[in-house]
ROSE-4610 file (N, C-alpha, C; in Angstrom, 1 decimal, always signed):
// ROSE-4610
residu = [M/M/M/Y/Y/Y/N/N/N/S/S/S/S/S/S/K/K/K/A/A/A/I/I/I/I/I/I/F/F/F/G/G/G/G/G/G/F/F/F/F/F/F/V/V/V/I/I/I/L/L/L/I/I/I/F/F/F/F/F/F/F/F/F/G/G/G/T/T/T/I/I/I/R/R/R/F/F/F/L/L/L/P/P/P/N/N/N/I/I/I/S/S/S/L/L/L/R/R/R/R/R/R/N/N/N/D/D/D/S/S/S/V/V/V/P/P/P/T/T/T/Y/Y/Y/L/L/L/V/V/V/S/S/S/Y/Y/Y/K/K/K/N/N/N/R/R/R/I/I/I/W/W/W/W/W/W/I/I/I/S/S/S/Q/Q/Q/K/K/K/G/G/G/E/E/E/F/F/F/L/L/L/H/H/H/I/I/I/A/A/A/S/S/S/S/S/S/T/T/T/D/D/D/I/I/I/L/L/L/K/K/K/K/K/K/A/A/A/I/I/I/V/V/V/S/S/S/G/G/G/I/I/I/E/E/E/V/V/V/K/K/K/E/E/E/L/L/L/S/S/S/V/V/V/S/S/S/K/K/K/D/D/D/S/S/S/L/L/L/E/E/E/I/I/I/I/I/I/T/T/T/M/M/M/L/L/L/K/K/K/D/D/D/V/V/V/L/L/L/N/N/N/S/S/S/P/P/P/Y/Y/Y/V/V/V/A/A/A/E/E/E/V/V/V/K/K/K/L/L/L/N/N/N/Q/Q/Q/K/K/K/C/C/C/A/A/A/I/I/I/L/L/L/L/L/L/K/K/K/G/G/G/V/V/V/I/I/I/L/L/L/Y/Y/Y/L/L/L/S/S/S/D/D/D/W/W/W/K/K/K/D/D/D/L/L/L/I/I/I/N/N/N/H/H/H/L/L/L/S/S/S/R/R/R/L/L/L/K/K/K/D/D/D/L/L/L/I/I/I/V/V/V/V/V/V/M/M/M/Q/Q/Q/P/P/P/K/K/K/T/T/T/E/E/E/Y/Y/Y/F/F/F/L/L/L/T/T/T/S/S/S/A/A/A/G/G/G/L/L/L/V/V/V/Y/Y/Y/K/K/K/I/I/I/R/R/R/G/G/G/G/G/G/G/G/G/G/G/G/E/E/E/E/E/E/E/E/E]
num = [1/1/1/2/2/2/3/3/3/4/4/4/5/5/5/6/6/6/7/7/7/8/8/8/9/9/9/10/10/10/11/11/11/12/12/12/13/13/13/14/14/14/15/15/15/16/16/16/17/17/17/18/18/18/19/19/19/20/20/20/21/21/21/22/22/22/23/23/23/24/24/24/25/25/25/26/26/26/27/27/27/28/28/28/29/29/29/30/30/30/31/31/31/32/32/32/33/33/33/34/34/34/35/35/35/36/36/36/37/37/37/38/38/38/39/39/39/40/40/40/41/41/41/42/42/42/43/43/43/44/44/44/45/45/45/46/46/46/47/47/47/48/48/48/49/49/49/50/50/50/51/51/51/52/52/52/53/53/53/54/54/54/55/55/55/56/56/56/57/57/57/58/58/58/59/59/59/60/60/60/61/61/61/62/62/62/63/63/63/64/64/64/65/65/65/66/66/66/67/67/67/68/68/68/69/69/69/70/70/70/71/71/71/72/72/72/73/73/73/74/74/74/75/75/75/76/76/76/77/77/77/78/78/78/79/79/79/80/80/80/81/81/81/82/82/82/83/83/83/84/84/84/85/85/85/86/86/86/87/87/87/88/88/88/89/89/89/90/90/90/91/91/91/92/92/92/93/93/93/94/94/94/95/95/95/96/96/96/97/97/97/98/98/98/99/99/99/100/100/100/101/101/101/102/102/102/103/103/103/104/104/104/105/105/105/106/106/106/107/107/107/108/108/108/109/109/109/110/110/110/111/111/111/112/112/112/113/113/113/114/114/114/115/115/115/116/116/116/117/117/117/118/118/118/119/119/119/120/120/120/121/121/121/122/122/122/123/123/123/124/124/124/125/125/125/126/126/126/127/127/127/128/128/128/129/129/129/130/130/130/131/131/131/132/132/132/133/133/133/134/134/134/135/135/135/136/136/136/137/137/137/138/138/138/139/139/139/140/140/140/141/141/141/142/142/142/143/143/143/144/144/144/145/145/145/146/146/146/147/147/147/148/148/148/149/149/149/150/150/150/151/151/151/152/152/152/153/153/153/154/154/154/155/155/155/156/156/156/157/157/157/158/158/158/159/159/159/160/160/160/161/161/161/162/162/162/163/163/163/164/164/164/165/165/165/166/166/166/167/167/167/168/168/168]
x = [-94.6/-95.6/-96.9/-97.7/-98.9/-100.0/-100.7/-101.8/-103.1/-103.8/-105.0/-106.2/-106.3/-107.4/-107.4/-106.2/-106.0/-106.3/-106.0/-106.2/-107.7/-108.4/-109.9/-110.6/-110.2/-110.8/-110.5/-109.3/-109.0/-109.8/-109.9/-110.6/-112.1/-112.7/-114.1/-114.3/-113.4/-113.5/-113.5/-112.6/-112.4/-113.7/-114.3/-115.5/-116.7/-116.8/-117.9/-117.7/-116.4/-116.1/-116.5/-116.2/-116.5/-118.1/-118.7/-120.2/-120.8/-120.3/-120.9/-120.8/-119.6/-119.4/-120.0/-120.2/-120.9/-122.4/-123.0/-124.4/-124.8/-123.9/-124.3/-124.6/-124.0/-124.3/-125.6/-126.3/-127.6/-128.7/-128.4/-129.5/-130.2/-131.6/-132.3/-132.4/-132.3/-132.6/-131.4/-130.4/-129.2/-129.4/-129.5/-129.7/-128.4/-128.3/-127.1/-127.2/-128.4/-128.6/-129.8/-129.8/-131.0/-131.8/-132.8/-133.7/-135.1/-136.0/-137.4/-137.8/-136.9/-137.3/-138.1/-139.0/-139.8/-139.1/-139.0/-138.5/-139.4/-138.8/-139.6/-139.2/-137.9/-137.5/-136.5/-136.5/-135.5/-134.4/-133.2/-132.0/-131.1/-130.4/-129.3/-128.0/-127.2/-125.9/-125.0/-123.9/-122.9/-123.4/-124.1/-124.7/-125.7/-126.4/-127.5/-128.6/-129.8/-131.0/-131.3/-131.3/-131.4/-132.7/-133.3/-134.4/-133.7/-134.2/-133.7/-134.9/-134.6/-135.7/-135.9/-136.9/-137.1/-136.0/-135.2/-134.0/-132.8/-132.9/-131.8/-130.9/-131.2/-130.4/-130.6/-129.6/-129.7/-130.2/-131.3/-131.9/-131.5/-131.9/-131.6/-131.7/-131.3/-131.3/-132.8/-133.2/-134.6/-134.7/-135.8/-136.1/-136.5/-136.6/-137.0/-138.4/-139.3/-140.7/-140.8/-139.9/-139.9/-139.6/-138.7/-138.2/-139.4/-140.4/-141.5/-142.5/-142.4/-143.4/-143.2/-141.9/-141.6/-140.5/-140.4/-139.2/-138.0/-136.8/-135.5/-134.9/-134.2/-133.4/-131.9/-131.2/-129.8/-129.1/-127.8/-127.0/-127.0/-127.1/-127.2/-125.8/-125.7/-124.4/-124.6/-123.6/-123.7/-122.6/-122.9/-121.9/-122.3/-121.3/-121.4/-122.7/-122.9/-124.1/-125.4/-125.4/-126.7/-126.6/-127.8/-127.9/-127.6/-126.8/-126.5/-127.7/-127.6/-128.7/-129.3/-128.5/-129.0/-129.8/-129.2/-129.9/-131.2/-131.2/-132.4/-133.5/-133.2/-134.2/-134.8/-134.0/-134.6/-135.5/-135.0/-135.8/-137.1/-137.1/-138.4/-139.3/-138.7/-139.5/-140.2/-139.5/-140.0/-140.8/-141.4/-142.1/-143.3/-144.1/-145.2/-144.7/-143.6/-143.0/-142.6/-141.9/-141.4/-142.5/-143.7/-144.9/-145.7/-145.3/-146.0/-145.8/-146.8/-146.6/-145.9/-145.7/-145.0/-143.6/-143.0/-141.6/-140.9/-139.8/-139.1/-137.9/-137.2/-136.0/-135.8/-135.2/-134.9/-133.4/-132.7/-131.2/-130.9/-130.5/-130.3/-129.1/-128.1/-126.9/-127.0/-127.9/-128.2/-129.4/-130.2/-131.4/-132.4/-132.7/-133.6/-134.4/-135.5/-136.3/-136.5/-136.4/-136.5/-138.0/-138.7/-140.1/-140.3/-141.5/-141.8/-141.4/-141.2/-140.7/-139.3/-138.6/-137.2/-137.1/-138.1/-138.1/-137.3/-136.4/-135.6/-136.1/-136.5/-137.1/-136.1/-135.4/-134.5/-135.3/-134.8/-135.4/-134.4/-134.9/-134.1/-134.2/-135.4/-135.6/-136.6/-136.3/-137.2/-138.6/-138.9/-140.2/-141.0/-140.4/-141.1/-141.7/-141.0/-141.6/-142.7/-142.6/-143.6/-144.9/-144.7/-145.9/-146.6/-145.9/-146.5/-146.6/-146.6/-146.7/-148.0/-149.1/-150.4/-150.5/-149.6/-149.6/-148.8/-148.1/-147.3/-148.1/-149.3/-150.2/-150.5/-150.8/-151.1/-149.8/-148.7/-147.5/-146.8/-146.9/-146.3/-146.9/-148.1/-148.8/-148.2/-147.9/-147.4/-145.8/-145.2/-143.7/-143.2/-142.1/-141.6/-140.6/-140.6/-139.7/-138.2/-137.5/-136.0/-135.7/-136.4/-136.2/-136.0/-135.2/-134.9/-135.7/-136.3/-137.1/-136.7/-137.1/-136.8/-138.1/-138.4/-139.6/-139.3/-140.0/-139.8/-140.6/-140.4/-141.1/-142.6/-142.8/-144.2/-145.0/-144.3/-145.0/-144.8/-144.1/-143.9/-142.8/-142.9/-142.0/-141.4/-140.0/-139.3/-138.5/-138.6/-137.8/-136.4/-135.4/-134.0/-133.4/-133.5/-133.0/-133.5/-133.3/-133.6/-134.9/-135.3/-136.5/-136.3/-135.4/-135.1/-136.3/-136.1/-137.2/-138.0/-137.4/-138.1/-138.1/-139.2/-139.2/-138.8/-138.1/-137.6/-138.3]
y = [+30.8/+30.0/+30.1/+29.0/+28.9/+29.7/+30.5/+31.3/+30.7/+29.9/+29.2/+30.1/+31.2/+32.1/+32.8/+33.1/+33.7/+32.6/+31.4/+30.3/+30.1/+30.1/+29.9/+31.1/+32.3/+33.4/+33.4/+33.0/+32.9/+31.8/+30.7/+29.5/+29.9/+30.5/+31.0/+31.9/+32.9/+33.9/+33.1/+32.2/+31.4/+30.6/+30.0/+29.2/+30.1/+31.3/+32.2/+32.7/+33.0/+33.5/+32.4/+31.2/+30.1/+29.9/+30.0/+29.8/+31.0/+32.2/+33.3/+33.2/+32.8/+32.7/+31.4/+30.4/+29.2/+29.4/+30.2/+30.4/+31.5/+32.4/+33.5/+33.1/+31.9/+31.5/+30.8/+30.5/+29.8/+30.8/+32.1/+33.1/+33.1/+33.1/+32.9/+34.2/+35.3/+36.5/+37.5/+37.2/+38.1/+39.1/+40.4/+41.4/+41.9/+42.1/+42.7/+44.2/+44.7/+46.1/+46.5/+47.7/+48.2/+49.1/+48.5/+49.3/+48.8/+49.5/+49.2/+48.3/+47.7/+46.9/+45.6/+45.2/+44.1/+42.8/+41.8/+40.5/+40.0/+39.7/+39.3/+37.9/+37.7/+36.4/+35.7/+34.4/+33.5/+33.1/+33.4/+32.9/+32.2/+31.3/+30.5/+31.1/+31.5/+32.1/+31.7/+31.1/+30.7/+29.8/+28.8/+27.7/+28.2/+29.3/+29.9/+30.3/+30.4/+30.8/+32.2/+33.2/+34.6/+35.2/+36.1/+36.9/+38.1/+38.4/+39.6/+40.5/+41.8/+42.7/+42.7/+43.5/+43.7/+44.3/+45.0/+45.7/+44.7/+43.6/+42.6/+42.7/+43.5/+43.6/+42.5/+41.9/+40.9/+41.5/+40.9/+41.5/+40.7/+39.5/+38.6/+37.2/+36.3/+34.9/+34.4/+33.5/+33.0/+32.0/+31.9/+30.9/+29.6/+28.5/+27.2/+27.2/+28.0/+28.1/+28.9/+29.9/+30.7/+29.9/+28.9/+28.1/+27.3/+26.9/+26.1/+27.0/+28.3/+29.2/+29.4/+29.5/+29.9/+29.0/+29.1/+28.4/+29.2/+28.4/+29.0/+29.2/+30.3/+30.6/+30.4/+29.5/+29.3/+29.6/+29.6/+29.9/+31.3/+32.2/+33.6/+34.2/+35.4/+36.2/+37.3/+37.5/+38.5/+39.5/+40.8/+41.9/+42.8/+43.0/+43.9/+43.8/+42.5/+42.2/+42.5/+42.4/+42.5/+41.5/+41.1/+40.2/+41.0/+40.4/+41.1/+41.5/+42.5/+43.0/+41.9/+41.1/+40.0/+39.0/+38.6/+37.5/+38.1/+39.4/+40.0/+40.1/+40.4/+40.4/+39.1/+38.0/+36.7/+36.3/+36.6/+36.3/+37.1/+38.3/+39.1/+38.5/+38.1/+37.5/+36.2/+35.5/+34.2/+34.3/+35.4/+35.7/+34.7/+34.4/+33.5/+32.0/+31.7/+30.4/+30.1/+31.1/+31.0/+30.9/+31.3/+31.2/+30.0/+29.2/+28.0/+26.9/+26.2/+25.1/+23.9/+23.8/+22.6/+22.8/+24.0/+24.3/+24.5/+23.7/+23.8/+24.7/+24.6/+25.4/+25.7/+26.9/+27.3/+27.5/+26.9/+27.0/+27.9/+29.1/+30.0/+29.6/+29.2/+28.8/+27.6/+26.7/+25.5/+25.5/+26.6/+26.8/+25.6/+25.3/+24.2/+24.6/+23.8/+24.0/+22.6/+22.6/+21.3/+21.3/+20.4/+20.3/+19.3/+19.1/+18.2/+16.8/+15.9/+14.5/+14.5/+15.6/+15.6/+15.6/+16.0/+16.0/+17.3/+17.1/+18.2/+18.5/+19.7/+20.1/+21.1/+20.7/+21.6/+22.4/+23.6/+24.5/+25.0/+25.4/+26.2/+27.7/+28.1/+29.5/+29.6/+30.6/+30.8/+31.0/+31.6/+31.9/+30.7/+29.6/+28.3/+27.9/+28.0/+27.6/+28.5/+29.8/+30.8/+30.5/+30.3/+30.0/+28.7/+27.7/+26.4/+26.1/+27.1/+27.0/+26.3/+26.6/+26.0/+24.5/+24.0/+22.6/+21.8/+22.4/+21.7/+20.8/+21.3/+20.5/+19.1/+19.1/+17.8/+17.0/+17.7/+17.0/+16.3/+17.0/+16.4/+15.1/+14.9/+13.6/+12.4/+12.7/+11.6/+11.5/+12.5/+12.5/+11.5/+10.8/+9.8/+10.6/+10.2/+10.8/+10.7/+11.7/+11.8/+11.5/+12.1/+11.9/+13.3/+13.3/+14.5/+14.6/+15.8/+16.0/+17.3/+17.5/+18.7/+19.3/+20.6/+21.3/+22.1/+21.8/+22.5/+23.8/+24.7/+25.9/+25.6/+24.4/+24.1/+23.4/+23.2/+22.7/+21.2/+20.6/+19.1/+18.8/+17.7/+17.3/+16.0/+16.0/+14.8/+14.3/+13.0/+12.3/+12.2/+12.7/+12.6/+11.3/+11.2/+10.0/+10.0/+8.8/+8.6/+7.9/+7.9/+7.2/+5.8/+5.1/+3.7/+2.8/+1.5/+0.5/+0.6/+1.1/+1.1/-0.2/-0.6/-1.8/-1.5/-2.4/-2.2/-3.2]
z = [-180.1/-179.3/-180.1/-180.1/-180.8/-180.0/-180.8/-180.2/-180.7/-179.9/-180.3/-180.5/-179.8/-180.0/-181.4/-181.9/-183.2/-184.3/-184.1/-185.0/-185.1/-184.0/-184.0/-184.7/-184.5/-185.1/-186.6/-187.0/-188.4/-189.1/-188.4/-188.9/-189.1/-188.1/-188.1/-189.3/-189.4/-190.5/-191.9/-192.0/-193.2/-193.6/-192.5/-192.7/-193.1/-192.5/-192.9/-194.3/-194.7/-196.1/-197.1/-196.8/-197.7/-197.8/-196.7/-196.6/-197.4/-197.3/-198.0/-199.5/-200.0/-201.4/-202.0/-201.1/-201.5/-201.7/-200.9/-201.0/-201.9/-202.3/-203.1/-204.6/-205.0/-206.3/-206.4/-205.3/-205.3/-205.2/-205.1/-205.0/-206.4/-206.3/-207.6/-208.4/-207.9/-208.6/-208.5/-209.2/-209.2/-210.4/-210.1/-211.1/-211.6/-212.9/-213.5/-213.6/-214.0/-214.2/-213.4/-212.9/-212.2/-213.1/-213.7/-214.6/-214.5/-215.2/-215.1/-216.3/-217.0/-218.2/-217.7/-218.6/-218.3/-218.9/-218.1/-218.6/-219.7/-220.9/-222.1/-222.6/-222.7/-223.3/-222.4/-222.5/-221.8/-222.7/-222.3/-223.1/-222.3/-222.9/-222.3/-222.6/-221.6/-221.8/-220.6/-220.9/-219.9/-218.8/-219.3/-218.4/-217.4/-217.8/-216.9/-217.9/-217.3/-218.0/-217.6/-218.5/-218.1/-218.7/-218.0/-218.6/-219.3/-220.5/-221.2/-221.5/-221.8/-222.1/-223.6/-224.0/-225.5/-226.2/-225.5/-226.1/-226.1/-225.5/-225.5/-224.3/-223.3/-222.2/-221.2/-220.6/-219.6/-218.3/-217.8/-216.6/-215.3/-215.3/-214.1/-214.4/-213.5/-213.7/-213.5/-214.4/-214.3/-213.2/-212.5/-211.5/-212.2/-211.5/-212.1/-212.5/-211.9/-212.4/-213.6/-213.8/-215.1/-216.3/-216.1/-217.2/-217.8/-217.0/-217.5/-218.3/-218.2/-218.8/-220.3/-220.7/-222.1/-222.6/-224.0/-224.6/-224.4/-224.3/-224.1/-225.4/-225.6/-226.8/-226.5/-227.2/-227.0/-228.3/-228.3/-229.4/-229.8/-228.9/-229.1/-229.2/-229.8/-229.8/-228.8/-227.9/-226.9/-227.0/-226.9/-226.9/-225.8/-224.9/-223.8/-222.9/-222.5/-221.6/-222.3/-223.6/-224.4/-225.5/-225.9/-227.1/-228.3/-229.3/-230.5/-231.3/-232.1/-232.9/-233.8/-234.4/-235.3/-234.5/-233.4/-232.6/-232.1/-231.7/-231.1/-232.2/-233.4/-234.5/-234.7/-234.7/-234.8/-233.6/-232.4/-231.2/-231.3/-231.7/-231.8/-232.8/-233.9/-235.0/-234.5/-233.6/-233.1/-231.8/-231.6/-230.3/-230.1/-231.2/-231.1/-230.9/-231.5/-231.4/-230.0/-229.4/-228.0/-227.0/-227.3/-226.4/-226.6/-227.6/-228.0/-226.9/-226.5/-225.5/-226.0/-227.3/-227.9/-228.2/-228.0/-228.2/-226.9/-226.7/-225.4/-225.6/-226.7/-226.9/-228.4/-228.7/-230.0/-230.1/-231.0/-231.1/-232.3/-232.1/-233.2/-234.1/-233.4/-234.2/-235.1/-234.7/-235.5/-236.3/-236.2/-236.9/-236.7/-235.4/-235.1/-233.9/-233.7/-232.5/-231.9/-230.6/-229.8/-229.3/-229.7/-229.3/-228.2/-227.7/-226.7/-227.1/-226.2/-226.5/-227.0/-227.0/-227.4/-228.9/-229.6/-231.1/-231.5/-232.5/-233.0/-234.4/-234.6/-235.9/-236.6/-237.6/-238.4/-239.4/-239.7/-240.7/-241.6/-242.8/-243.7/-243.5/-243.0/-242.7/-241.5/-240.6/-239.4/-239.8/-241.0/-241.4/-241.6/-242.0/-242.2/-240.9/-239.8/-238.5/-238.1/-238.3/-238.0/-238.8/-240.1/-241.0/-240.7/-240.2/-239.9/-238.4/-237.6/-236.2/-235.7/-236.4/-236.1/-236.3/-237.2/-237.5/-236.4/-235.5/-234.5/-233.6/-233.3/-232.4/-233.0/-234.3/-235.0/-235.3/-235.6/-235.9/-234.7/-233.5/-232.3/-231.9/-232.3/-232.0/-232.7/-234.0/-234.8/-234.8/-234.4/-234.3/-233.2/-233.5/-232.6/-231.6/-230.4/-229.4/-229.8/-229.5/-229.7/-231.2/-232.1/-233.5/-234.1/-235.2/-235.9/-237.2/-237.4/-238.6/-239.3/-240.5/-241.3/-241.8/-241.5/-241.9/-243.2/-244.3/-245.5/-245.5/-246.5/-246.6/-247.0/-247.6/-248.0/-246.9/-245.7/-244.6/-244.4/-245.3/-245.3/-244.2/-243.5/-242.5/-242.9/-243.0/-243.4/-242.2/-241.9/-240.9/-241.3/-240.5/-240.9/-240.2/-238.9/-238.2/-236.8/-236.2/-234.8/-234.5/-233.3/-232.9/-232.4/-233.0/-232.5/-232.6/-232.6/-232.7/-234.0/-235.0/-236.3/-237.0/-237.6/-238.3/-239.8/-240.3/-241.7/-242.6]
């Protein structure tokens, strides 16, 4: 015989379980480790933006307001919930670049920086970007949106492709 009270209890429990697991992924501040480390850099890992410490440890998921404060680093190597030593050295070296208001993202694996207006700036060495960081303010004004450029060690910028609407 059908017991309706057990079915209602089971259905209610099932709905509560789905609601709990559905809302837990939208919590803005999920901590991985309990420590006193200060969030220093923003990195992209597994389709989320994370705060990491100076030691490269993942701390917690960044909120939407945090993402507007600093540039995001993507293309990192991760080992045991920490950024690899090589990636962390590059991130530390790029500290001033990541705080620049003209840089939106730095892709370590492609050795490029995405600037405002969707401009992609490729590099042969990260030191080229550090040395010519002060020129970005002037360059961003003349660069066309959604265009790819290459920055040389001498500070020259060459247009690679993109922009659309170019006259020949």
